[in-house]
Structures are given as C-alpha cells and as structure tokens.
Backbone bond lengths (Angstrom), bond angles and torsions (degrees), N, CA, C in turn:
res aa  C-N    CA-C-N  psi(-1)  N-CA   C-N-CA  omega(-1)  CA-C   N-CA-C  phi
1 M - - - 1.461 - - 1.528 107.65 -
2 N 1.309 115.42 133.97 1.463 118.49 -179.02 1.531 111.62 -90.62
3 K 1.321 114.81 171.88 1.468 121.03 -174.86 1.527 111.57 -60.44
4 E 1.330 117.46 -40.40 1.469 120.75 -179.11 1.531 111.21 -63.03
5 N 1.320 117.26 -43.68 1.468 120.44 179.74 1.529 111.18 -64.85
6 I 1.312 116.28 -40.97 1.473 120.08 178.71 1.525 110.07 -64.51
7 S 1.325 116.55 -43.30 1.469 120.32 178.19 1.525 110.89 -60.51
8 R 1.333 117.45 -41.98 1.471 120.89 179.22 1.530 110.80 -62.42
9 I 1.321 116.90 -41.40 1.464 120.16 179.40 1.528 110.18 -63.85
10 L 1.329 116.55 -46.49 1.463 120.41 -179.43 1.529 111.18 -63.06
11 E 1.323 116.85 -41.12 1.465 119.88 178.76 1.530 110.37 -67.63
12 A 1.318 117.03 -33.11 1.469 119.98 175.72 1.527 110.33 -64.78
13 F 1.336 117.34 -38.24 1.468 119.66 175.46 1.527 109.49 -55.38
14 A 1.338 116.28 -48.64 1.464 120.53 -178.29 1.527 110.55 -65.39
15 Y 1.311 116.25 -42.29 1.470 120.82 -178.73 1.528 110.43 -59.92
16 I 1.322 115.68 -47.16 1.468 120.69 -178.47 1.533 110.10 -68.15
17 A 1.332 116.97 -43.22 1.470 120.71 -178.98 1.529 111.36 -62.66
18 E 1.326 117.03 -33.91 1.468 120.88 178.57 1.527 112.04 -66.78
19 R 1.333 116.32 -31.89 1.460 120.89 -168.47 1.527 115.55 -109.28
20 A 1.310 117.51 -20.48 1.473 120.52 -175.50 1.525 110.78 -67.76
21 P 1.337 116.13 148.42 1.473 119.56 173.97 1.528 109.36 -58.32
22 A 1.321 116.56 147.91 1.470 122.00 -175.08 1.523 113.01 -49.57
23 Q 1.334 117.06 -42.72 1.472 120.12 -177.12 1.529 112.57 -77.47
24 K 1.349 117.89 -2.55 1.468 121.52 -177.86 1.527 112.55 -117.83
25 K 1.330 117.23 22.60 1.461 120.69 -177.82 1.527 113.36 -93.93
26 N 1.347 117.38 8.89 1.464 116.93 179.36 1.527 109.65 -76.15
27 M 1.322 115.26 158.47 1.462 120.30 -172.84 1.534 112.74 -58.87
28 Y 1.302 117.81 -29.60 1.464 119.96 -177.87 1.526 110.94 -70.88
29 N 1.322 116.69 -41.53 1.462 119.33 176.54 1.523 111.17 -68.36
30 V 1.326 116.55 -38.74 1.464 120.26 177.59 1.532 109.53 -58.79
31 L 1.330 117.14 -44.16 1.466 120.68 -179.73 1.534 111.81 -67.77
32 K 1.311 117.38 -31.42 1.471 120.05 177.93 1.527 111.34 -69.08
33 V 1.337 116.58 -30.17 1.470 119.39 175.66 1.532 109.29 -59.53
34 F 1.332 117.80 -38.81 1.460 121.08 179.40 1.523 110.61 -55.70
35 Y 1.327 115.97 -52.88 1.460 119.95 -175.82 1.529 111.52 -63.25
36 L 1.295 116.72 -49.02 1.464 119.91 -175.97 1.525 112.14 -69.51
37 A 1.334 118.06 -36.78 1.465 120.89 176.85 1.533 110.20 -69.68
38 D 1.325 117.19 -38.14 1.464 120.57 176.33 1.528 110.57 -60.28
39 K 1.322 116.40 -46.50 1.468 119.99 179.37 1.529 111.43 -63.00
40 L 1.310 116.47 -45.49 1.460 121.25 -179.37 1.530 110.45 -61.36
41 H 1.319 116.40 -43.29 1.461 120.53 -179.49 1.527 110.62 -66.02
42 M 1.310 117.22 -42.32 1.464 120.45 178.51 1.527 110.48 -61.79
43 E 1.314 116.10 -43.00 1.465 120.55 -178.46 1.532 111.50 -62.66
44 R 1.320 115.82 -39.90 1.468 119.97 -176.49 1.524 114.26 -87.53
45 Y 1.331 116.91 -36.18 1.466 119.83 -168.78 1.530 114.65 -122.29
46 G 1.331 117.55 -2.73 1.456 120.40 174.90 1.525 115.90 78.88
47 R 1.315 117.16 16.19 1.468 120.07 173.91 1.525 109.40 -152.72
48 F 1.333 114.16 155.22 1.454 119.75 175.35 1.531 109.28 -82.33
49 I 1.317 117.10 155.87 1.463 122.13 175.86 1.525 109.65 -75.68
50 F 1.316 115.63 -43.37 1.457 121.73 -173.91 1.519 110.34 -111.87
51 E 1.313 115.91 145.57 1.467 120.11 173.79 1.522 106.90 -88.91
52 E 1.312 115.10 76.44 1.455 121.86 -174.27 1.521 111.50 -117.92
53 S 1.309 114.84 154.07 1.465 122.89 166.97 1.519 104.94 -108.61
54 Y 1.327 116.39 132.91 1.461 120.50 -178.12 1.518 109.81 -103.35
55 S 1.310 114.29 132.48 1.449 122.14 179.38 1.529 108.80 -103.21
56 A 1.318 116.14 137.05 1.467 120.62 178.21 1.524 107.97 -83.77
57 M 1.323 115.34 94.51 1.457 120.90 179.71 1.533 109.08 -95.31
58 A 1.310 116.65 170.96 1.472 121.47 -174.34 1.529 112.91 -55.30
59 K 1.332 117.54 -36.22 1.460 119.51 -176.45 1.519 113.06 -104.11
60 G 1.337 116.81 16.37 1.456 120.15 175.67 1.514 112.75 127.79
61 P 1.341 115.61 -178.51 1.455 120.91 179.74 1.529 111.34 -66.40
62 V 1.325 115.55 138.67 1.461 120.81 -179.17 1.529 108.00 -129.89
63 P 1.358 117.18 126.38 1.463 120.08 175.93 1.531 109.17 -70.96
64 S 1.310 115.93 118.66 1.461 122.04 -169.32 1.528 113.99 -58.66
65 T 1.313 117.94 -53.36 1.463 120.37 -177.49 1.520 110.76 -67.02
66 A 1.337 116.80 -43.36 1.468 120.35 179.60 1.531 110.21 -60.39
67 Y 1.329 116.62 -39.88 1.462 120.29 179.48 1.528 110.81 -64.38
68 D 1.337 116.15 -43.62 1.467 119.64 177.87 1.527 111.08 -61.40
69 L 1.331 116.55 -40.64 1.465 120.37 -179.87 1.525 111.47 -67.09
70 I 1.318 117.15 -42.91 1.467 119.00 -177.86 1.531 110.69 -68.86
71 K 1.338 117.19 -32.86 1.467 119.83 174.82 1.528 110.76 -67.10
72 A 1.331 117.03 -38.19 1.465 120.45 177.75 1.529 110.54 -64.76
73 I 1.324 116.91 -41.74 1.472 120.73 177.72 1.526 109.63 -61.73
74 K 1.328 115.18 -45.39 1.468 120.69 -178.47 1.530 111.58 -59.77
75 S 1.325 115.90 -39.94 1.469 119.46 -176.70 1.528 112.63 -88.89
76 G 1.330 117.96 -3.23 1.455 121.13 178.09 1.517 114.32 80.22
77 K 1.333 117.24 14.43 1.465 120.39 179.01 1.527 110.19 -74.95
78 E 1.326 114.59 155.54 1.464 119.84 177.06 1.526 108.77 -69.04
79 L 1.322 115.47 139.50 1.459 120.96 179.60 1.528 110.27 -85.23
80 P 1.331 117.29 156.40 1.474 120.13 178.22 1.530 110.95 -54.24
81 F 1.331 115.19 148.19 1.459 123.04 179.10 1.534 111.89 59.72
82 S 1.330 116.74 17.18 1.475 122.67 -179.19 1.522 112.75 54.85
83 I 1.329 116.41 31.74 1.462 121.06 177.87 1.523 108.00 -72.06
84 E 1.316 115.80 137.70 1.458 120.37 177.81 1.526 109.36 -84.92
85 S 1.301 116.33 133.49 1.457 120.54 -178.62 1.524 111.37 -72.10
86 P 1.345 116.39 135.31 1.466 119.87 175.54 1.525 112.34 -84.04
87 V 1.343 116.92 0.44 1.470 121.26 -178.94 1.519 110.47 -133.23
88 T 1.327 114.69 160.64 1.457 121.50 169.62 1.517 107.76 -124.69
89 L 1.334 115.64 161.19 1.458 121.23 175.46 1.511 107.81 -116.01
90 G 1.317 114.65 124.94 1.451 119.95 -179.73 1.511 111.63 -105.50
91 S 1.320 115.30 -157.49 1.460 120.24 179.72 1.524 109.55 -62.79
92 N 1.296 115.65 152.37 1.465 122.64 -176.98 1.521 112.29 57.79
93 H 1.329 116.75 25.41 1.467 122.82 176.50 1.528 112.93 61.45
94 I 1.320 117.66 27.94 1.463 122.00 -179.54 1.531 109.64 -72.99
95 V 1.336 115.79 127.90 1.463 122.26 179.01 1.529 107.98 -92.18
96 T 1.341 115.85 124.68 1.459 121.34 -178.95 1.520 109.42 -122.73
97 A 1.328 116.04 126.00 1.463 120.64 177.35 1.524 109.10 -71.46
98 Q 1.320 116.63 132.11 1.462 122.18 178.57 1.528 111.31 -93.00
99 R 1.313 114.48 -14.35 1.457 121.76 177.46 1.528 107.18 -158.77
100 Q 1.313 115.43 170.91 1.447 119.98 178.93 1.534 109.65 -70.00
101 A 1.310 116.50 142.84 1.462 121.49 179.54 1.528 110.13 -68.08
102 D 1.318 116.21 148.54 1.463 121.94 175.14 1.526 107.88 -84.88
103 E 1.310 115.87 94.83 1.466 121.85 -176.49 1.520 112.41 -71.03
104 D 1.330 117.89 -14.53 1.462 120.96 -179.31 1.527 112.34 -66.39
105 L 1.324 117.12 -15.39 1.469 120.24 178.38 1.528 112.42 -79.89
106 F 1.331 116.89 -3.66 1.459 121.69 -176.46 1.521 110.78 -124.17
107 S 1.315 115.27 150.74 1.463 119.81 173.45 1.525 108.68 -79.19
108 G 1.305 116.03 166.26 1.458 120.38 175.80 1.512 112.05 -59.02
109 S 1.332 116.48 -38.74 1.467 119.55 179.97 1.534 111.30 -69.90
110 D 1.344 117.43 -32.74 1.471 120.73 175.70 1.534 109.22 -59.83
111 L 1.336 115.22 -50.28 1.467 120.96 -177.64 1.526 111.01 -64.65
112 L 1.310 116.07 -39.27 1.468 120.71 179.53 1.533 110.97 -59.56
113 C 1.329 116.57 -45.05 1.470 120.17 -178.72 1.526 111.63 -70.34
114 M 1.329 117.32 -39.76 1.468 118.93 176.36 1.525 109.65 -63.14
115 D 1.335 117.09 -43.74 1.468 120.89 178.59 1.526 111.53 -59.59
116 E 1.318 116.27 -41.23 1.462 119.72 -178.25 1.526 111.31 -64.40
117 V 1.319 117.12 -41.58 1.468 120.47 178.85 1.526 110.24 -69.32
118 I 1.323 117.07 -40.60 1.470 120.14 177.70 1.527 109.76 -60.31
119 Q 1.326 116.40 -44.37 1.472 120.31 178.77 1.527 110.62 -63.74
120 L 1.320 116.50 -39.96 1.460 121.43 178.12 1.527 110.81 -60.14
121 S 1.335 116.16 -33.87 1.467 120.71 -177.23 1.531 112.60 -66.88
122 E 1.322 117.19 -16.44 1.469 119.71 178.73 1.524 111.61 -63.19
123 N 1.339 116.77 -34.06 1.465 120.68 -175.87 1.526 114.29 -122.01
124 E 1.319 116.59 -7.79 1.466 120.78 -176.73 1.524 110.29 -120.38
125 D 1.321 115.50 154.90 1.459 121.59 174.94 1.526 107.67 -89.54
126 L 1.329 116.65 111.64 1.459 119.88 -178.31 1.522 111.69 -63.75
127 G 1.318 116.56 -28.03 1.466 119.85 175.94 1.514 111.08 -60.90
128 D 1.320 116.15 -47.31 1.465 120.10 178.59 1.519 110.58 -61.62
129 L 1.325 116.92 -42.90 1.465 121.11 -178.05 1.529 112.17 -66.67
130 S 1.326 116.69 -30.21 1.468 119.59 -178.03 1.531 112.83 -83.41
131 H 1.323 116.83 -12.54 1.472 119.89 179.84 1.521 109.44 -83.44
132 D 1.329 114.92 67.19 1.458 121.61 -175.97 1.527 111.16 -94.14
133 D 1.321 116.37 -175.21 1.467 120.44 -178.28 1.529 112.60 -64.50
134 A 1.322 117.41 -31.93 1.472 120.18 178.04 1.527 109.98 -63.48
135 W 1.322 116.66 -43.34 1.461 121.23 178.54 1.533 110.33 -68.16
136 K 1.328 115.75 -45.16 1.468 120.26 -177.64 1.523 112.34 -63.77
137 S 1.338 117.41 -32.94 1.468 120.70 -175.86 1.535 112.92 -86.29
138 T 1.329 117.33 -4.66 1.465 121.17 -179.01 1.522 108.99 -101.36
139 G 1.313 115.29 136.84 1.459 119.58 177.51 1.518 111.18 -62.02
140 L 1.320 115.37 144.78 1.465 121.42 -179.41 1.521 110.60 -55.30
141 N 1.332 116.25 137.37 1.460 124.94 179.95 1.524 113.39 64.39
142 S 1.335 116.48 24.34 1.461 122.13 175.93 1.515 108.99 -113.55
143 F 1.328 115.71 156.56 1.455 118.95 176.55 1.523 110.13 -73.77
144 M 1.305 115.59 138.36 1.457 121.71 -179.64 1.531 108.26 -82.13
145 P 1.334 118.06 122.50 1.462 119.79 178.86 1.536 110.80 -61.84
146 I 1.326 115.82 139.14 1.467 120.22 178.91 1.523 109.63 -56.69
147 E 1.318 116.62 -37.52 1.470 120.12 179.95 1.525 111.07 -60.53
148 A 1.332 117.13 -37.05 1.471 120.57 178.47 1.523 110.46 -67.08
149 I 1.331 116.66 -40.55 1.464 120.36 178.24 1.525 109.93 -65.25
150 L 1.330 116.46 -46.97 1.469 120.31 -179.63 1.520 111.69 -61.97
151 S 1.322 117.65 -33.27 1.467 120.73 -178.32 1.524 112.78 -66.25
152 T 1.346 117.69 -15.07 1.464 120.69 178.99 1.526 112.31 -86.01
153 L 1.321 117.23 -6.20 1.464 121.40 -175.08 1.522 111.61 -92.90
154 Q 1.324 116.04 155.38 1.470 121.53 -176.06 1.525 112.58 -57.05
155 N 1.290 117.72 -46.37 1.460 122.13 -177.31 1.531 110.96 -101.43
156 S 1.323 115.28 46.90 1.464 121.32 -170.42 1.531 113.29 -60.96
157 E 1.306 118.73 -39.67 1.472 119.38 -177.77 1.523 111.31 -63.05
158 A 1.318 117.17 -45.62 1.465 121.01 179.25 1.527 110.31 -65.33
159 L 1.344 117.39 -39.65 1.461 120.41 -179.67 1.526 111.40 -69.75
160 L 1.315 117.39 -36.24 1.466 120.37 176.26 1.526 109.95 -63.83
161 E 1.328 116.55 -42.49 1.465 120.57 177.83 1.532 110.31 -63.41
162 L 1.319 116.72 -44.75 1.462 121.28 177.25 1.528 110.35 -58.77
163 H 1.318 116.90 -45.70 1.461 121.72 179.81 1.528 110.93 -61.30
164 H 1.318 116.94 -45.21 1.476 119.77 -178.32 1.526 111.75 -68.38
165 N 1.325 117.27 -33.30 1.454 119.85 177.78 1.525 112.00 -75.51
166 R 1.323 116.53 -27.89 1.457 121.70 179.63 1.532 110.46 -77.52
167 H 1.328 115.96 -33.97 1.474 121.71 -177.49 1.522 108.93 -123.98
168 P 1.346 117.22 83.76 1.482 118.95 -176.26 1.522 113.40 -64.31
C-alpha cells in the first residue's frame, strides 16, 4: 500500500468519525462504512473508493489495510510513512476525529457514497447490510474475490466486464 492510499484511509476514518451517529462511531461500524460505500460507489460509478482487499471475518467483511491501520492506532504503534493519525480510539473502540478530515483526497462521488452509508447507519445495522452473498460465499478469514463482491451489485455483468477489461 502506498502513502496516498494510507492517507486516504486515515482521512476516511476522520471523515466517518465526524459524521457517524454517536452510537455508530466504534471501529467496527467505521470499517463497515468502507465496504458498503465501496460497493455503492462501484455500482453507481464503476470504481471502488478504496484500493482495499476485503476479508470475510466472523462479523462481516473487513477492509484489510484499514483494519491493520486502525489496530495500529489502537495500540499506539507508529503508522507507515510516519503519518500522524487524524483519529484516536478510546474505550469501547470509539473512533474520535482529532481534526477535520482532508476532503480534498476524495472525489465528490466518494464523499456522496460515504455520506449515504453513514446516513443509512442511523436507522440500519451496517453489520446486517454487509452480510451479503459475497461474504456468505467466502470461507471465514479468507479474502473475498472481487468477482463475488461485484456479483452482488445490480449491474453486475457490466461491472464484471469492466473489471476484467481493466485488469487483464
């Protein structure tokens, strides 16, 4: 993972922590926003927001790099490239923004999809929403194939073709 991707993930932590409902600011809900916003963005715009690999963990899909970063923040370890974290993790794994997120690292459509998932979290359980067929069909603690994730989307055939043409 390069410095730009890590910075985007960290800024997304701050962005989500700033906007999520108080009861949904724990690290697990923050990580679920990644998966659901990535899917929503792919469905609408033909690309993912984050360059992430999702692992099928016991409680749902988990973005691998984001999870490693949030665990490092939680344990107080130095982050890659000596980047300073814009968030802290408190008791009950609550993610708190220490400063405003740098929104310039995201496109308008990126922010729109993250906002939509954050708003959805006010009344919906993101865990339930993330337990889709891609997660169910992947063995526990295994990486979820992109094709499985794309197959859960409305325009899956076109997106699968786009994906295969983009990555020969």
